[in-house]
N, C-alpha and C positions, 0 to 999 in steps of 0.2 A: 735471206729474210731479215728484215730489220728487227733487232732485239731492243725493245724499249724499256726492259726491266733493268734497274741498277742492281748491283750485287746485293745478295741477301744481307750481308753484314752492314752495308751502307744504309739499306732501308731500315735496318734495326736501329741504327744510330739516328736516322732521320726522325723516326717516330719518338724515340726517347727524348731527343732534344726539343722537338716541337711541343711535347707535353710538359717540358720542364717549367714553363711559366705557370702552368696550372697548379704546380706544387705550392706556390705562394708561401714561401717561408716568411713568416711574420715576425721579422726582427727589425728593430729600428735602424736608421741610417748609421752606419759605423762611424764613430767620431774620428777615426784615425785615417780617413781617406787621404789626409795630408798632414804629416807631422809638422807642426809649426808652432813656434813659441816666441814670445817677446818678454824680455826683462828690461827694466829701465827705471829711471827717475825723471821727474819733471818738476816744473814750477809749482805744481799742485800740492806737493808734500815736502819739497826740498827748496830751501831758500837759495839765493845766489851763491852764498859762501859754500854751502854743501854741494851744490851742483858743480861748483868749481873744482872740488876735490875729485869728482868723478868724470871730469871732462876729458875728452880724447882729442889730442891734436893729430895731425896727419901721420907723424912718425909713430905715435902710440897706436893708432888705428892699424897701421901696417903690421906692427909687431903682434897685435892682438889677432889679426887675421891669420898670420903665419902660425901662431900658437894654436888657433882653432883647427887649422888644417892638419897640424901635427897630431892633434888629438882625435883625428878621424872624422871631424865634422865635414859634411859634404856641402852645406849651404849656409852662409852667414853674411849678414850685412850690419855694419856698425855705423850708427848715426850719432853725432854729438853736436849740439847747437847751444846757443845761449840759454835755451829753455829746457833742454832735455838731453839725456844720454840714453840710447836704446840699442839693444842688439835684437835683430830679427834672424831667426835661425830655423832650419828644417830639422830640428830635434825636439825631444821632450825633456831632456835633462836640463832643467832650468838652474839647478845648483851649479852645473858646469858653466853656464852662461854668466851667472853672478860672479863666479870665481875669475872668469876671464876679464870682466870689467875691473874688478878690484886688483887683479895682478898687474894691470897695465895703467892704473891711475894712482893718485895719491890717497884714495879713500880706503877704508877697511870694510871687511865683509859685515861686521856687526852693525855698523852705521848704515851700510847700504840696505840691509834687510829691513831696517826701521822705516825707511822712506821709499823703498822700491815697490813696484807693482809687477805682477807676473800674470801674463795672459797666455792661454794656449788655444790651439785649434780655431774655431769660429770666432771666439771672443778676441783672440789676437788679430785675426784678419779684420774684424770690425774696427779695432783700435788703429791699425795701420791706415785704413781708409780715412778715418777721422783725422789722423795726424796729417796725412798727405793733402787733405782737402781744406785744411785750415780750421776745421771745426774744433780741434783740440789745442789750438794755438793760444798763447797767453793773451794775445789780442785777437779776438775773433776775426777770422778771414785773412790772417797774415799768411801769405803763401811762400815766404822765404824758405821754409822747411823743404819744399819740393826740390829746390836746387841742391840741398844737402843730401837728400835721398838719391838723386841722380848721380852725384859725384861719389857717394859711398858705394853704390852698386857697381859703378865703373871700377873702383878700386878692388872690390871683391872679385870681379870678373878677371882682373889681371892675374889673380892667384887661383883661378879655377874654382872659386867657392860660391858659384851661383848655379844651381841646378834648374831644370825646366820648370818646376813648380814655382820656385822663387822668382825666376825671370817673368813668368806669366803673371804672377801676383803683383810684382812691382809695376809692370806695364799696365795692369788694370788700374792700379792706384794713380799712376800718372795720367791715364786716360780720364779717370774720374775728376782729378784735379783740373785738367784742361777744360773739360766740359763745364764744371762748376764755375770756373773763372770766366768763361765766355757766355754761359747761358743763365747765370744768376748775377745778382748784385752783391754777392757775399764779400767781395773785395773792394767794393765801392768806397770812396772817401779816402783812399790812399793811407789807411791806418795800418801801420806796422810798427815794429820797435823803433826803427829809424825815424819814422814820421812822428811817433809819439814824443821823441826827444825834441824834435823841432816844434811840435805843437806846444810842449811845455815852455820852451823858450819864448814863443810868441805870446803865450798867456801870462808869463811871469817876469819878462824882462822888457823894460820900457826902451823905446827908441832903438829897436834891434838892429836896424839897418846901419847904425853908426858904430856898433860894437865890433871889437876885434875878436874874431872867432878862430880857434885852433882846432882842427880835426886831426887827431893823432891815431893813425892806423887807416889803411885803405883796402881792407878786405871787403867781403860782400856787404856787410853792414855799414862799413865805412863809406863805400861807394854810394850806397843808397842814401845814407845820411847826407853826404855831400850834395847829391842831386836834390834832396828835399830842402836843404839849406838854401841853395841857389834859387830854387823855384819859389819858395814861400817867404823868405826873409828879405829879398831884394838887397842883400848885403854884398858889398864889394870889398870887404876886408876879411875874407876867408883864407886861411893858410893851412896847407897840408904838410904833415910830416910823417914819414914812414921810415923804418929802418933801411929798407931798400928804396933809395930815392927814385929809381927808374919807375917803380910802380906808382909812386905818388905823382910823378910827372905825367904818366899816362892818364891818370884820373884828372889831373889838373888841366891837361890839354882839352879834355872833353868838356869840362865845365868852366874853363877860363878863370881859374883861381890860382893863388900863389903857392909856391913850394919852397920849403926851407930844409936845410940839412938836419939830419938827426942830431948831430953834435951841437946844434944851435937850440936844442929843445928848451933848456933853462932860460936862455935869452928871450926866446919867443914867448914863453910863459909870462915873463915880466911885462910884456906888452899886451897881454891877452885879457879879455873880459869873460870869455866863455871857452871852456875846453870840453870837447867831446872825445872820449877815449874809446876806441874800438879796435884794439890790437888783439892779436891771438897769442900773446905771451902767456906762459904758465905761472908767472908771478908778477907782482906789482911793478909797473913801469913808471908810475907817478907817485911821489911821496912828498912829505912836507919840506924836505931839504931842497927840492927843485923850485919851490914857491918862494921867490925872493921879491915879492911885491906886496904892497899894502892896499892896493886897489881891490874893490870887491870882485871876487872870482867865483863863478859858477862852474863846477866840474860835474859832468854827466858821464858816468861809467857804463858803457854798453857791453863790456867784455865779460866773458865767462871762461876761466875763473876771473874774479875781479882783478883789474889792473891798476886800480887806484888804492893806495894804502889808506887805511882808516885814520892814520895819524894826521892827515891833512885837516881833519875836523878840529884838531887842536888849535888851528889858526883861526882867529876871530873873523877874518875877512873872507873865509872860504865856505861855500855851501856845496855839499856833496850829495849828488843824487845817483841812486843805483838803478839798474835795469828793472828790478821788481817794483820800484816806486812808480815808474812810468806806466806800468800795466794797470794802475788804479785809475788812470785817466779815462773817462768815458765822455762821449759826446754824441751828437745826433747821428753821426756816421755809424757808430757801433749799434745804436738802437735800430737803425734801418737794416743793418746786417742781420740782426736777430730775426727779422721777418723773412729773411731769405733761407734760413736754416732748413725748413721743411722741403724746399725745392732742391737743396743740395742733397738732402737725405734720400729723396726719390731717385736722383741720378746715381747715387752710391748703390742703392738697392738694385737698380737695373744692371749695373756693371758687375756687382757681386754675383748676381744670378747667372750672368754669362760665365763668370769665372768658375762657379760651382758646377755648372753644366760641363765645362771643359774638364774639371777634375773628375766628375762622374764618368765621363767618356774615357778618360785616361785610365781609369781603374780596370775597365773590362776589355779595352782594345787589344792589349798584348795577349790576353787569354783567348780572345776570338781569333786572332791571327794564328796563334799556336794550334787552336782547335782546327782551323781551316787547313793548316799544313798537315795535321794528323789525319784528317779525313781524306785528303788527297793521297797520302801514303797508303791508307787502307784501300782506297779506290784502285790505285795502281796495282797493288798486290792481288786484289780480287779479280780485276779485269785480266791480269796476266794469267791467273790460274784458270779462269773460265775459257780463255782463248786457247789454252793448251788442251783442254778437255773437249772442245767443240770447234772444229775447223770452220764451221759456218757462223760462228759467233761474230757479231758485228761490234768490234771493239770501238770503232769511231762513234757509232750511235750511242752505245752504252756510256762512253766517256762524256759525251755531250750532255746526256740526261743527268748523269752523276754530278757533273760540275754545276749544273743548274740547281740541283737539289742541295748541294753543299752551300751554294751562294744563298739560297732561300733560308737554309737553317741558320747560318751566321747572321743574316739580315734580321731574321725573326728575333734572335737572341739580343742583337744590338738594340732593336726597337724596345724590347722588353726591359732591358737594363736602363735604357735612357729615360723611359717614361714611368717606370714603376718604382716609386720612392720607398716602397716597403722592402725591396730586395737589398741584400747586403753582400759583403765579401763572402759570406757563407756559400752562396750559390756559385760564385766564381771559383772558390776553393773546391766545391763539389765537382764542377766540370773538370778542373785541373786534376783532381784525384781519380775520377772515373776514367779519363782518357790518358792519364799519366803524362801530362803535358810538361814540356820544358819551356816555361814562359820567360822570355827575355824582357827585362824592364826597358821602358822608354829612356830612362835617364842614363 
Protein backbone atom coordinates (compact mmCIF):
# COMPACT_ATOMS: atom_id res chain seq x y z
CA UNK A 1 0.00 0.00 0.00
CA UNK A 2 1.33 3.40 -1.00
CA UNK A 3 2.03 5.60 2.01
CA UNK A 4 1.55 9.23 1.03
CA UNK A 5 2.08 10.74 4.45
CA UNK A 6 5.49 12.29 5.13
CA UNK A 7 6.99 11.77 8.57
CA UNK A 8 5.29 13.62 11.42
CA UNK A 9 8.35 15.66 12.19
CA UNK A 10 8.67 16.82 8.58
CA UNK A 11 4.98 17.79 8.50
CA UNK A 12 5.53 19.76 11.71
CA UNK A 13 8.32 21.72 10.10
CA UNK A 14 6.28 22.18 6.94
CA UNK A 15 3.44 23.93 8.76
CA UNK A 16 5.80 25.93 10.94
CA UNK A 17 7.69 27.26 7.95
CA UNK A 18 4.66 27.88 5.77
CA UNK A 19 3.20 30.08 8.49
CA UNK A 20 6.47 31.95 9.09
CA UNK A 21 5.57 34.70 6.58
CA UNK A 22 2.36 35.38 8.49
CA UNK A 23 4.44 36.43 11.50
CA UNK A 24 5.40 39.61 9.57
CA UNK A 25 8.17 40.91 11.79
CA UNK A 26 7.85 44.65 11.14
CA UNK A 27 11.45 45.78 11.21
CA UNK A 28 12.93 48.12 8.61
CA UNK A 29 15.42 46.84 6.03
CA UNK A 30 18.66 46.11 7.78
CA UNK A 31 21.24 48.71 6.72
CA UNK A 32 24.10 46.25 6.96
CA UNK A 33 23.07 43.86 4.21
CA UNK A 34 26.38 44.88 2.68
CA UNK A 35 29.16 46.53 4.64
CA UNK A 36 30.53 49.14 2.29
CA UNK A 37 32.28 52.46 2.83
CA UNK A 38 34.05 55.14 0.83
CA UNK A 39 36.53 57.68 2.13
CA UNK A 40 38.17 60.18 -0.13
CA UNK A 41 38.88 63.70 -1.26
CA UNK A 42 38.00 65.41 -4.52
CA UNK A 43 38.13 68.70 -6.37
CA UNK A 44 34.99 69.82 -4.52
CA UNK A 45 36.79 70.57 -1.25
CA UNK A 46 40.48 70.04 -2.01
CA UNK A 47 42.45 72.11 -4.51
CA UNK A 48 45.06 70.60 -6.80
CA UNK A 49 47.89 71.16 -4.33
CA UNK A 50 46.09 69.32 -1.52
CA UNK A 51 44.94 66.56 -3.87
CA UNK A 52 48.56 66.14 -4.86
CA UNK A 53 49.54 65.43 -1.26
CA UNK A 54 47.08 62.53 -1.12
CA UNK A 55 47.59 61.13 -4.62
CA UNK A 56 48.56 57.48 -5.03
CA UNK A 57 50.83 56.28 -7.80
CA UNK A 58 50.89 52.60 -8.79
CA UNK A 59 53.58 51.69 -6.28
CA UNK A 60 51.74 53.44 -3.44
CA UNK A 61 48.48 51.72 -4.38
CA UNK A 62 50.16 48.33 -4.27
CA UNK A 63 51.69 49.01 -0.86
CA UNK A 64 48.35 50.28 0.46
CA UNK A 65 46.54 47.17 -0.78
CA UNK A 66 49.11 44.89 0.84
CA UNK A 67 48.76 46.83 4.10
CA UNK A 68 44.98 46.55 3.94
CA UNK A 69 45.18 42.80 3.45
CA UNK A 70 47.60 42.50 6.38
CA UNK A 71 45.04 44.30 8.55
CA UNK A 72 42.37 41.74 7.68
CA UNK A 73 40.38 43.77 5.18
CA UNK A 74 38.67 41.39 2.76
CA UNK A 75 37.74 43.80 -0.01
CA UNK A 76 39.28 47.13 -1.04
CA UNK A 77 39.84 49.17 -4.18
CA UNK A 78 42.03 52.30 -4.34
CA UNK A 79 41.38 54.94 -7.02
CA UNK A 80 43.53 58.01 -7.53
CA UNK A 81 43.08 60.45 -10.42
CA UNK A 82 43.76 64.11 -11.07
CA UNK A 83 40.41 64.95 -9.47
CA UNK A 84 40.10 62.54 -6.55
CA UNK A 85 41.63 59.90 -4.30
CA UNK A 86 39.15 57.36 -2.92
CA UNK A 87 39.11 54.00 -1.17
CA UNK A 88 36.15 51.66 -1.69
CA UNK A 89 36.06 48.96 0.96
CA UNK A 90 33.82 46.25 2.35
CA UNK A 91 34.23 47.43 5.93
CA UNK A 92 32.70 50.04 8.22
CA UNK A 93 35.90 51.18 9.92
CA UNK A 94 36.37 54.46 8.06
CA UNK A 95 39.09 55.60 10.48
CA UNK A 96 41.19 52.68 9.29
CA UNK A 97 40.62 53.66 5.67
CA UNK A 98 41.67 57.25 6.32
CA UNK A 99 44.82 56.03 8.05
CA UNK A 100 45.66 53.79 5.10
CA UNK A 101 45.52 56.75 2.71
CA UNK A 102 47.60 59.00 4.94
CA UNK A 103 50.16 56.26 5.65
CA UNK A 104 50.83 55.83 1.94
CA UNK A 105 50.80 59.43 0.75
CA UNK A 106 52.53 62.67 1.68
CA UNK A 107 49.46 64.09 3.44
CA UNK A 108 48.64 64.02 7.15
CA UNK A 109 45.48 62.81 8.86
CA UNK A 110 44.46 66.19 10.30
CA UNK A 111 44.46 67.83 6.87
CA UNK A 112 42.73 64.85 5.30
CA UNK A 113 39.85 65.02 7.77
CA UNK A 114 39.30 68.69 6.95
CA UNK A 115 38.67 68.04 3.26
CA UNK A 116 37.55 64.40 3.21
CA UNK A 117 34.12 62.88 2.75
CA UNK A 118 32.93 59.64 4.30
CA UNK A 119 30.04 57.62 2.91
CA UNK A 120 28.67 54.28 4.07
CA UNK A 121 26.17 51.70 2.83
CA UNK A 122 23.57 53.04 0.36
CA UNK A 123 25.05 56.56 0.32
CA UNK A 124 28.45 55.12 -0.59
CA UNK A 125 26.94 53.03 -3.36
CA UNK A 126 25.14 56.10 -4.76
CA UNK A 127 28.41 58.01 -4.77
CA UNK A 128 30.29 55.26 -6.59
CA UNK A 129 27.63 55.12 -9.30
CA UNK A 130 27.80 58.90 -9.73
CA UNK A 131 31.58 58.80 -9.98
CA UNK A 132 31.62 55.97 -12.50
CA UNK A 133 28.94 57.56 -14.67
CA UNK A 134 30.62 60.96 -14.94
CA UNK A 135 27.97 62.74 -12.85
CA UNK A 136 30.53 63.60 -10.17
CA UNK A 137 33.36 64.53 -12.54
CA UNK A 138 34.97 67.96 -12.39
CA UNK A 139 33.78 68.38 -15.96
CA UNK A 140 30.32 66.85 -16.22
CA UNK A 141 30.26 63.69 -18.30
CA UNK A 142 34.02 63.09 -18.25
CA UNK A 143 34.30 59.29 -18.38
CA UNK A 144 38.08 58.99 -17.97
CA UNK A 145 37.52 57.87 -14.36
CA UNK A 146 36.00 54.57 -15.48
CA UNK A 147 39.35 53.41 -16.86
CA UNK A 148 40.94 54.16 -13.49
CA UNK A 149 38.29 52.12 -11.69
CA UNK A 150 38.87 49.16 -14.02
CA UNK A 151 42.64 49.18 -13.54
CA UNK A 152 42.28 49.62 -9.78
CA UNK A 153 39.93 46.68 -9.39
CA UNK A 154 42.32 44.54 -11.46
CA UNK A 155 45.14 45.44 -9.07
CA UNK A 156 43.02 44.53 -6.04
CA UNK A 157 42.11 41.20 -7.63
CA UNK A 158 45.79 40.36 -8.02
CA UNK A 159 46.06 40.43 -4.23
CA UNK A 160 42.75 38.68 -3.54
CA UNK A 161 41.13 41.81 -2.18
CA UNK A 162 37.87 41.72 -4.13
CA UNK A 163 34.97 39.74 -2.66
CA UNK A 164 31.73 38.80 -4.43
CA UNK A 165 29.89 41.93 -3.27
CA UNK A 166 32.63 44.29 -4.45
CA UNK A 167 32.96 42.57 -7.81
CA UNK A 168 29.19 42.63 -8.38
CA UNK A 169 29.02 46.30 -7.37
CA UNK A 170 31.90 47.39 -9.62
CA UNK A 171 30.43 45.42 -12.53
CA UNK A 172 27.09 47.18 -11.96
CA UNK A 173 28.85 50.58 -12.03
CA UNK A 174 30.67 49.64 -15.24
CA UNK A 175 27.37 48.53 -16.76
CA UNK A 176 25.72 51.82 -15.82
CA UNK A 177 28.63 53.79 -17.25
CA UNK A 178 28.46 51.89 -20.53
CA UNK A 179 24.70 52.34 -20.89
CA UNK A 180 24.86 56.04 -20.06
CA UNK A 181 27.64 56.59 -22.57
CA UNK A 182 25.71 54.86 -25.36
CA UNK A 183 22.11 55.72 -24.48
CA UNK A 184 22.47 59.37 -23.49
CA UNK A 185 24.35 62.44 -24.69
CA UNK A 186 26.05 62.98 -21.34
CA UNK A 187 29.50 62.71 -22.90
CA UNK A 188 28.69 64.60 -26.08
CA UNK A 189 30.95 67.43 -27.15
CA UNK A 190 34.18 65.62 -26.22
CA UNK A 191 34.52 67.70 -23.08
CA UNK A 192 37.09 66.26 -20.68
CA UNK A 193 40.12 67.54 -18.82
CA UNK A 194 42.28 66.89 -21.87
CA UNK A 195 39.82 68.55 -24.24
CA UNK A 196 39.35 71.48 -21.86
CA UNK A 197 43.08 72.18 -22.20
CA UNK A 198 42.84 72.17 -25.97
CA UNK A 199 39.68 74.27 -25.83
CA UNK A 200 41.49 76.86 -23.72
CA UNK A 201 44.33 76.98 -26.23
CA UNK A 202 41.92 77.43 -29.13
CA UNK A 203 40.13 80.24 -27.31
CA UNK A 204 43.16 82.12 -26.01
CA UNK A 205 46.05 81.55 -28.42
CA UNK A 206 46.04 83.15 -31.85
CA UNK A 207 47.29 81.29 -34.93
CA UNK A 208 47.43 78.00 -33.02
CA UNK A 209 48.33 75.89 -36.03
CA UNK A 210 51.71 77.67 -36.34
CA UNK A 211 52.72 77.36 -32.68
CA UNK A 212 55.27 74.87 -31.38
CA UNK A 213 53.51 72.64 -28.85
CA UNK A 214 55.28 70.32 -26.40
CA UNK A 215 53.36 67.54 -24.70
CA UNK A 216 55.37 66.25 -21.75
CA UNK A 217 54.00 62.91 -20.50
CA UNK A 218 52.15 60.21 -22.44
CA UNK A 219 49.94 58.52 -19.86
CA UNK A 220 46.16 58.28 -20.27
CA UNK A 221 45.58 62.05 -20.03
CA UNK A 222 48.63 62.72 -22.18
CA UNK A 223 47.40 60.39 -24.92
CA UNK A 224 43.93 61.93 -24.85
CA UNK A 225 45.42 65.40 -24.98
CA UNK A 226 47.57 64.45 -27.94
CA UNK A 227 44.54 63.11 -29.78
CA UNK A 228 42.59 66.31 -29.11
CA UNK A 229 45.50 68.49 -30.17
CA UNK A 230 45.87 66.69 -33.48
CA UNK A 231 42.12 66.63 -34.09
CA UNK A 232 41.22 70.21 -33.19
CA UNK A 233 44.29 72.42 -33.73
CA UNK A 234 45.43 71.27 -37.20
CA UNK A 235 48.93 71.77 -35.80
CA UNK A 236 51.89 69.98 -37.40
CA UNK A 237 54.42 71.16 -34.82
CA UNK A 238 53.55 68.87 -31.88
CA UNK A 239 56.41 67.23 -30.00
CA UNK A 240 56.17 64.45 -27.41
CA UNK A 241 58.63 63.83 -24.62
CA UNK A 242 58.36 61.06 -22.06
CA UNK A 243 60.89 59.63 -19.61
CA UNK A 244 60.40 56.30 -21.38
CA UNK A 245 60.93 57.18 -25.02
CA UNK A 246 59.37 53.95 -26.32
CA UNK A 247 56.01 54.95 -24.86
CA UNK A 248 56.19 58.35 -26.52
CA UNK A 249 57.10 56.71 -29.84
CA UNK A 250 54.09 54.42 -29.58
CA UNK A 251 51.76 57.41 -29.14
CA UNK A 252 53.57 59.44 -31.80
CA UNK A 253 53.18 56.63 -34.34
CA UNK A 254 49.44 56.64 -33.82
CA UNK A 255 49.05 60.40 -34.27
CA UNK A 256 51.98 61.15 -36.58
CA UNK A 257 53.77 63.64 -34.30
CA UNK A 258 57.42 64.13 -33.37
CA UNK A 259 59.33 62.60 -30.44
CA UNK A 260 62.39 63.98 -28.66
CA UNK A 261 64.57 62.46 -25.95
CA UNK A 262 63.97 63.33 -22.32
CA UNK A 263 67.51 64.69 -22.04
CA UNK A 264 66.58 67.30 -24.67
CA UNK A 265 63.74 68.72 -22.54
CA UNK A 266 65.40 72.07 -21.84
CA UNK A 267 66.39 72.51 -25.48
CA UNK A 268 62.87 71.74 -26.69
CA UNK A 269 61.35 74.17 -24.18
CA UNK A 270 63.45 76.96 -25.71
CA UNK A 271 61.74 76.28 -29.05
CA UNK A 272 58.24 75.93 -27.62
CA UNK A 273 55.23 78.26 -27.39
CA UNK A 274 52.88 75.97 -25.46
CA UNK A 275 53.76 73.22 -22.96
CA UNK A 276 51.20 70.76 -21.71
CA UNK A 277 52.47 68.72 -18.75
CA UNK A 278 50.73 65.42 -17.99
CA UNK A 279 53.34 63.33 -16.21
CA UNK A 280 52.74 61.01 -13.29
CA UNK A 281 55.69 62.22 -11.22
CA UNK A 282 55.27 62.82 -7.52
CA UNK A 283 57.18 66.11 -7.64
CA UNK A 284 57.73 69.01 -10.03
CA UNK A 285 59.37 68.12 -13.34
CA UNK A 286 59.28 71.65 -14.82
CA UNK A 287 60.74 74.66 -13.01
CA UNK A 288 62.02 78.08 -13.98
CA UNK A 289 65.62 76.85 -14.38
CA UNK A 290 64.49 74.87 -17.45
CA UNK A 291 62.93 77.92 -19.10
CA UNK A 292 65.76 79.61 -20.99
CA UNK A 293 63.67 81.53 -23.46
CA UNK A 294 62.16 85.01 -23.60
CA UNK A 295 59.38 84.10 -26.00
CA UNK A 296 55.85 84.05 -24.56
CA UNK A 297 55.26 80.64 -23.07
CA UNK A 298 51.94 79.11 -21.98
CA UNK A 299 52.29 76.17 -19.57
CA UNK A 300 49.26 74.02 -18.78
CA UNK A 301 49.74 71.58 -15.91
CA UNK A 302 47.29 68.64 -16.04
CA UNK A 303 49.18 66.62 -13.43
CA UNK A 304 48.24 65.63 -9.89
CA UNK A 305 50.31 66.21 -7.89
CA UNK A 306 51.33 69.38 -9.71
CA UNK A 307 54.34 68.81 -11.92
CA UNK A 308 55.11 72.46 -12.68
CA UNK A 309 56.84 74.45 -9.96
CA UNK A 310 55.10 77.70 -9.04
CA UNK A 311 58.42 79.51 -9.46
CA UNK A 312 57.92 79.61 -13.25
CA UNK A 313 55.46 82.43 -12.59
CA UNK A 314 58.41 84.57 -11.53
CA UNK A 315 59.25 84.75 -15.23
CA UNK A 316 57.40 87.58 -16.96
CA UNK A 317 57.03 85.68 -20.24
CA UNK A 318 55.35 82.63 -18.66
CA UNK A 319 51.62 82.06 -18.14
CA UNK A 320 50.84 79.06 -15.92
CA UNK A 321 47.47 77.37 -15.94
CA UNK A 322 46.51 74.55 -13.55
CA UNK A 323 44.03 71.73 -13.86
CA UNK A 324 41.45 73.41 -11.64
CA UNK A 325 41.53 76.55 -13.78
CA UNK A 326 40.35 74.54 -16.77
CA UNK A 327 37.31 73.21 -14.94
CA UNK A 328 35.86 76.73 -14.94
CA UNK A 329 35.48 76.60 -18.69
CA UNK A 330 31.83 76.17 -19.68
CA UNK A 331 30.35 76.00 -23.11
CA UNK A 332 27.30 74.84 -24.98
CA UNK A 333 28.38 71.20 -24.71
CA UNK A 334 28.27 71.34 -20.90
CA UNK A 335 24.85 73.01 -20.94
CA UNK A 336 23.54 70.26 -23.23
CA UNK A 337 24.97 67.63 -20.91
CA UNK A 338 23.01 69.03 -17.99
CA UNK A 339 19.83 68.14 -19.86
CA UNK A 340 20.97 64.51 -20.03
CA UNK A 341 21.47 64.09 -16.28
CA UNK A 342 17.89 62.88 -15.55
CA UNK A 343 18.24 60.18 -18.22
CA UNK A 344 21.50 59.02 -16.67
CA UNK A 345 19.92 58.93 -13.22
CA UNK A 346 17.08 56.68 -14.48
CA UNK A 347 19.65 54.20 -15.84
CA UNK A 348 21.54 54.26 -12.54
CA UNK A 349 18.34 53.62 -10.58
CA UNK A 350 17.49 50.61 -12.77
CA UNK A 351 20.90 49.01 -12.37
CA UNK A 352 21.04 49.82 -8.66
CA UNK A 353 17.67 48.11 -8.20
CA UNK A 354 19.06 44.96 -9.83
CA UNK A 355 22.12 45.12 -7.59
CA UNK A 356 20.02 45.49 -4.44
CA UNK A 357 17.84 42.57 -5.54
CA UNK A 358 20.99 40.49 -5.89
CA UNK A 359 22.14 41.56 -2.43
CA UNK A 360 18.74 40.72 -0.96
CA UNK A 361 18.82 37.27 -2.53
CA UNK A 362 22.37 36.73 -1.36
CA UNK A 363 21.29 37.34 2.23
CA UNK A 364 18.89 34.42 2.44
CA UNK A 365 20.14 31.86 -0.11
CA UNK A 366 22.82 30.36 2.17
CA UNK A 367 20.25 29.96 4.96
CA UNK A 368 17.69 28.33 2.65
CA UNK A 369 20.30 25.92 1.33
CA UNK A 370 21.30 25.01 4.88
CA UNK A 371 17.63 24.63 5.82
CA UNK A 372 17.03 22.38 2.82
CA UNK A 373 19.97 20.18 3.81
CA UNK A 374 18.70 20.04 7.40
CA UNK A 375 15.21 18.97 6.34
CA UNK A 376 16.65 16.28 4.11
CA UNK A 377 18.65 14.98 7.07
CA UNK A 378 15.52 14.89 9.21
CA UNK A 379 13.59 13.21 6.39
CA UNK A 380 16.24 10.53 6.01
CA UNK A 381 16.25 9.78 9.75
CA UNK A 382 12.46 9.64 9.98
CA UNK A 383 12.02 7.47 6.89
CA UNK A 384 14.67 5.09 8.14
CA UNK A 385 12.93 4.84 11.50
CA UNK A 386 9.50 4.25 9.95
CA UNK A 387 10.76 1.60 7.54
CA UNK A 388 12.27 -0.35 10.45
CA UNK A 389 8.96 -0.29 12.31
CA UNK A 390 6.78 -1.26 9.34
CA UNK A 391 7.96 -3.69 6.66
CA UNK A 392 5.09 -2.51 4.42
CA UNK A 393 6.19 1.12 4.62
CA UNK A 394 6.68 2.59 1.14
CA UNK A 395 9.96 4.44 1.58
CA UNK A 396 10.18 5.49 -2.07
CA UNK A 397 6.72 7.06 -2.09
CA UNK A 398 7.27 8.81 1.23
CA UNK A 399 10.63 10.15 0.07
CA UNK A 400 9.09 11.54 -3.13
CA UNK A 401 6.34 13.37 -1.25
CA UNK A 402 8.78 14.62 1.41
CA UNK A 403 11.17 16.00 -1.22
CA UNK A 404 8.30 17.82 -2.90
CA UNK A 405 7.22 19.35 0.40
CA UNK A 406 10.76 20.43 1.25
CA UNK A 407 11.06 22.09 -2.15
CA UNK A 408 7.75 23.90 -1.66
CA UNK A 409 8.80 25.07 1.79
CA UNK A 410 12.09 26.60 0.62
CA UNK A 411 10.49 28.07 -2.51
CA UNK A 412 7.79 29.70 -0.39
CA UNK A 413 10.39 31.22 1.92
CA UNK A 414 12.50 32.42 -1.02
CA UNK A 415 9.46 34.12 -2.52
CA UNK A 416 8.64 35.71 0.83
CA UNK A 417 12.13 37.12 1.42
CA UNK A 418 12.47 38.32 -2.15
CA UNK A 419 9.19 40.23 -2.22
CA UNK A 420 8.58 41.36 1.36
CA UNK A 421 10.68 44.45 2.04
CA UNK A 422 9.52 44.52 5.66
CA UNK A 423 11.42 41.37 6.52
CA UNK A 424 14.96 41.54 7.84
CA UNK A 425 17.89 39.53 9.03
CA UNK A 426 15.89 38.82 12.19
CA UNK A 427 13.78 36.24 10.37
CA UNK A 428 16.82 34.64 8.79
CA UNK A 429 18.47 34.46 12.21
CA UNK A 430 15.28 32.97 13.65
CA UNK A 431 15.32 30.15 11.11
CA UNK A 432 19.02 29.55 11.74
CA UNK A 433 18.39 29.41 15.49
CA UNK A 434 15.28 27.17 15.37
CA UNK A 435 16.92 24.60 13.10
CA UNK A 436 20.46 25.06 14.45
CA UNK A 437 21.80 25.64 10.96
CA UNK A 438 25.46 25.78 10.03
CA UNK A 439 25.27 28.42 7.30
CA UNK A 440 28.19 28.67 4.87
CA UNK A 441 28.79 32.12 3.45
CA UNK A 442 28.91 32.66 -0.31
CA UNK A 443 32.17 34.59 -0.07
